[in-house]
C-alpha positions, 0 to 999 in steps of 0.5 A: 149745621154750617154755623157750627163749622167755626166751632169744629175748626177751633176744636181741631186747632186746639187739639193739634196745638201741642204738635205745632208747639212741639215742632217750634220748641224742637226747632228752637233747640235744633238751631243751637246744634253746632254746624258740622258734618251733618249740616244737610241732615239738620237743615232738612229736619229744620225745614220739616219742623218749620212747616209743621210749626206753621200749619195754622192761622193766627187771629192776632194782629201782627206788629206794624214794625215801623220804627223809623222813617226818613222825613226830608234829610233826617230820620225820625223815630216812630211810635204807635199811639192809640188816640181814641178807641171803641170796642170795634176799632182804634184810631192809631197814630204813627207819631214821629219824634221831632218831625215838622208839622205835616198834613194830618191824614186818616188812612181808612183800612178795609175790614176784609179778612185781614188786619190793617197791618196789610197796609204797613207799606202804604203807611210807611210811604205816607209817613214821609210827608204826612202825619198818619193815622189809621183805622185799626179794626179789632177782631170780632172774635175778641169782642164780647157779644154785649158790645152790640152789633157792627154794621155798615152804618157803624163803620161809617159812623166810626169814620165820622168820629175818627175825623172829629178826633183829628179836627179840622183840615185833615185828609182821608184816604180810603183803600178798596172796600171802605171807599163807599163808607168814606164817601158817605161819611164825607157827604154827611159831614159836608151836609152838616157843615161839620168843622172836621169834614176832611179837606180832601177825600182820596178813593183808591180801587174802591167799589163805588159802582160795581155795575161798571165792568163787573169782575168775577167777585162782583158777579159772584156777589150777584149770582146768589141771594143774600140768604145763601151768603147768610146760610153758607158763610155766617158762623158763630164765634167759638165758645173758647173766645171772648166774642163767643156766639157773635155771628161772623164771616170767619177769617179762615173761611175767607182765606180758604177762598183766597187760597183756592183761587191760586192753590198751585201757587201757594203749594209751590211757595211752601215747597220753595220754602222747604227747599230754601231752608234745606239748602240754607238759603235763609234770606229767600226763606225769610221773604216767603215766611214774612209774606205768609206771616201776614197772609195767614193772620186773619180777622173775622168780619161781623156778620151784619157788616158783611151781609149789609155790604154784599146787599147794599154795595154789590147787589143793590148798588144803593150809592150810585143810584142815590138810594143809600142812607146813613142812620135813616138819612139819605146820603147825597154825594152832591153835598160834598163841596169845598173838598178835594176829590181824588180817585185812583184805579189800576189798569189790571185790577181784577177785584175792582175794575176800571171805572168803578172808582171813577164813578165817584167823580160824577156822583160828587157833582158839587166838587169844583173841577180844579179840585178833582184828580183821577189817575189810572195807573198802568200795569198794576192790579188791585194791590199795586194801587197801594203797595209796591214799586208803582205805588211808591214811584208813580201813584204816591207822588200824585197823592202827596201833591194833591194833599199838599195843594189842598191843605 
């Protein structure tokens, strides 16, 4: 009956939609009322309606919202352009008007319950000195069943295809989970002497070898047999959706797990939101709303991709043991040559601990010593590796210089 949970959730969401819609409409009209002696009453009512209208998740990708970026001494307008697309993902180009020629860079976003827009800040920083493309993954609940499956090999193949579209001397930066596929794609392309093999490969907070200092996430993945994950976490996409009956790990289930890890913090944040609105503290309220607009925008994972990742990466450790394959071919990291390799880790990362990404340096024995860079960033957790002040001021300059030296 677990497989019907998603359908029940969707039915409940549809039934309660009029309440949220009504609250949103009331909020819209309430904001038109002139402020006066009843400000306090109206603000409290506004806060209540705001919370009601936000009591659901969205399965639609938020906008990147990057309109301009500073390049040197000038400001360039940014437009989004889909360079190539499959049913499961788009190669999205952040095109800058009147920008000088810069190194082409493919940013590989994780397929882990949130949209690639989670890397919005990463993209904005990279755009200063690079011609940026991103793997903009599509939500499986919107992909008809007739389009087939999407497993770990399909993810890797997408990276090879996207790099082929970018052409020779592009650079690849993988964030977190896809580091394994990025390394596999680079190895296969090098072995084939593919003309579009990347000039550099940067792996950031990625689970290359999760046997090293296992985190709670790693331990949980190994504590249960694969069948448990399939039975308890895999659901069918509801019949109301375009991807009806496709098997997925639902986004709302993933988010429930994330929220439960810090439940008190999330409750406090929403209480703070209500208080800020009631006191008319618009700027503080907007900060919280912006965070949760992104956090509550969830994406399902194809069942086969999720289960194969759990099995091959977190349970069987195929890549570091030399047992990983791609379409039946052995993946040989030692085949990576004439390419720069950079690995980045966060000192306080509780998702991908210190040493797990560094393991790629030993696996890629064919990379010359002068083309290797490893950086351990002090004082940051998982997200701090690719977002926030330390990323902008300390990590990014190293990555930028590494890319430019190897261009």
